[in-house]
C-alpha positions in Angstrom: 3.5 7.1 3.8 5.3 3.8 3.3 8.1 2.7 5.5 10.6 0.0 4.3 10.7 -3.4 5.9 14.2 -4.4 6.9 13.9 -7.9 5.4 13.0 -6.6 1.9 15.8 -7.3 -0.5 15.5 -4.2 -2.7 16.6 -0.8 -1.6 13.6 1.5 -1.0 14.0 5.3 -1.0 11.3 7.5 0.4 8.1 6.2 -1.3 4.5 7.3 -1.1 1.4 6.2 -2.8 -1.7 8.2 -3.7 -5.0 6.4 -4.1 -8.0 7.8 -5.8 -11.3 6.0 -6.2 -13.3 6.3 -9.4 -16.8 7.8 -9.0 -18.3 5.2 -11.3 -16.8 2.1 -9.6 -16.0 2.1 -5.9 -14.2 -1.3 -6.0 -11.4 0.1 -8.3 -8.9 2.8 -7.7 -6.0 4.6 -9.4 -2.7 4.2 -7.6 0.3 6.5 -8.2 3.6 5.4 -6.7 6.1 8.2 -6.2 9.6 6.9 -5.4 12.3 9.6 -5.5 11.8 11.2 -8.9 10.1 8.2 -10.5 6.3 8.0 -10.9 4.3 4.9 -11.8 0.6 4.5 -12.0 -1.7 1.6 -12.3 -5.3 0.5 -11.5 -6.0 -1.5 -8.3 -8.9 -3.5 -7.0 -10.2 -2.8 -3.5 -12.0 -5.4 -1.4 -13.6 -4.8 2.0 -12.7 -7.6 4.4 -14.9 -6.5 7.3 -13.9 -5.4 10.8 -12.3 -2.2 9.5 -9.9 -4.0 7.1 -9.5 -3.7 3.4 -7.2 -5.1 0.7 -5.9 -3.3 -2.4 -4.3 -5.4 -5.0 -2.9 -4.8 -8.5 0.1 -5.0 -10.8 2.7 -2.5 -12.0 4.0 -3.1 -15.6 7.7 -3.5 -16.4 9.0 -4.0 -12.9 10.9 -7.0 -11.4 8.3 -7.3 -8.7 5.1 -6.4 -10.5 2.3 -7.6 -8.2 1.3 -6.0 -4.9 -1.2 -6.4 -2.1 -1.8 -3.7 0.5 -3.7 -4.7 3.6 -5.0 -1.7 5.6 -6.8 -1.7 8.9 -8.4 0.9 11.2 -7.8 -1.4 14.3 -4.6 0.4 15.4 -2.6 0.3 18.6 -2.8 3.2 21.1 0.8 4.0 20.4 0.1 4.4 16.7 -2.9 6.6 17.5 -0.8 8.8 19.7 1.7 9.2 16.8 -1.2 10.6 14.7 -2.0 7.5 12.6 -5.6 6.6 11.8 -4.9 3.6 9.4 -2.0 1.2 9.4 -1.1 -1.8 7.3 1.4 -3.7 5.2 2.5 -3.8 1.6 3.5 -7.0 0.0 5.4 -7.0 -3.4 6.5 -9.8 -5.6 5.4 -12.0 -8.5 2.1 -13.9 -8.1 3.0 -16.3 -10.9 5.9 -17.5 -8.9 4.0 -17.5 -5.6 6.4 -14.9 -4.3 4.7 -12.1 -2.4 6.9 -10.8 0.4 6.4 -8.1 3.0 8.0 -5.0 1.6 6.8 -1.9 3.5 4.6 -0.8 6.4 1.8 1.6 5.4 0.7 4.4 7.6 -2.0 7.1 7.1 -1.9 10.1 9.3 -4.9 12.0 10.7 -5.5 15.5 9.6 -3.6 18.0 11.7 -0.5 15.8 12.3 
């Protein structure tokens, strides 16, 4: 689930992403963004940063903020764990050509059973 960041300039309805790794390439994944009734898909690149952190980056076509970088970590606070989350992170959106990636949403992944 993605939660909007209050400083993000664009309105963000309830949005979620699904990520699916390819069996033939573990460093690439398919990303489907569902925002209201709209669906967009793209391919992303995954990179392990060590210490329980990973970065997923890519680009959506035909959008004003095409580039994204999602940073996820398993090093979560006790409060987040009590709320049922096992992975937390941030999503930055913008245009890399302009050097304009901004924090857009907080990313949360819930444990099974929550």
